[in-house]
C-alpha positions in Angstrom: 0.1 0.0 0.1 2.9 2.4 0.9 4.7 1.7 -2.2 1.6 2.5 -4.5 1.3 5.7 -2.5 4.9 6.5 -3.1 4.6 5.8 -6.8 1.4 7.9 -6.9 3.5 10.9 -5.2 6.3 10.5 -7.6 4.0 10.5 -10.7 2.2 13.8 -9.3 5.6 15.4 -8.8 6.8 14.4 -12.3 3.5 15.7 -13.8 4.0 19.0 -11.9 7.6 19.5 -13.1 6.8 18.5 -16.6 3.8 21.0 -16.6 5.9 23.8 -15.2 8.5 23.1 -17.9 5.9 23.2 -20.7 4.5 26.4 -19.5 8.0 27.9 -19.1 9.0 27.0 -22.6 5.7 28.3 -24.0 6.5 31.7 -22.2 10.0 31.7 -23.5 8.8 31.2 -27.1 6.1 33.8 -26.8 8.5 36.5 -25.6 11.3 35.7 -27.8 9.2 35.2 -31.0 8.8 38.8 -31.5 12.1 39.9 -30.5 14.4 41.2 -33.4 17.9 39.7 -33.8 20.8 41.3 -32.3 23.5 43.5 -33.9 23.6 44.6 -37.5 21.3 41.8 -38.5 18.7 43.2 -36.1 19.0 46.7 -37.3 18.5 45.4 -40.8 15.5 43.3 -39.8 14.1 46.4 -37.9 14.6 48.7 -40.7 12.9 46.2 -43.4 9.9 45.7 -41.2 9.5 49.6 -40.9 9.8 49.7 -44.6 7.1 47.1 -45.2 4.8 49.0 -42.5 5.3 52.1 -44.7 4.2 50.4 -47.7 1.1 49.1 -46.0 2.2 45.5 -46.0 1.0 45.0 -42.4 1.2 41.8 -40.4 -0.3 40.9 -36.9 3.1 41.0 -35.1 4.2 44.4 -36.5 3.6 46.4 -33.2 5.2 44.1 -30.7 8.3 43.8 -33.2 8.8 47.4 -33.9 8.4 47.9 -30.0 11.2 45.7 -29.4 13.1 47.3 -32.2 12.6 50.6 -30.4 13.4 49.5 -27.2 16.5 47.8 -28.5 17.7 51.1 -30.2 17.5 49.8 -33.7 15.0 52.4 -34.6 14.0 55.8 -33.2 10.7 57.5 -32.2 11.1 59.8 -35.5 11.3 56.6 -37.6 7.9 55.5 -36.1 6.6 58.9 -36.7 7.7 58.9 -40.3 6.0 55.6 -40.9 2.7 57.0 -39.5 2.8 55.1 -36.4 2.9 57.7 -33.7 0.2 57.8 -31.1 
């Protein structure tokens, strides 16, 4: 009886650990999916996305991507103003 209870506790712990790992991985993917690459590649990616927005080729993830570009220093507020994205 005690052996079965221990197995049940171990199984419950493994399920909690696996569930937490899954949720952490999903969160990681959501956060980093919209992040621009780093360095010169990031700057070019941000400039290309900004150019696409200016030509009205909009996609659903433009706002978070460009926000990350702005926070990363790859584009400036005046770049967003020129694209007509200022609030």
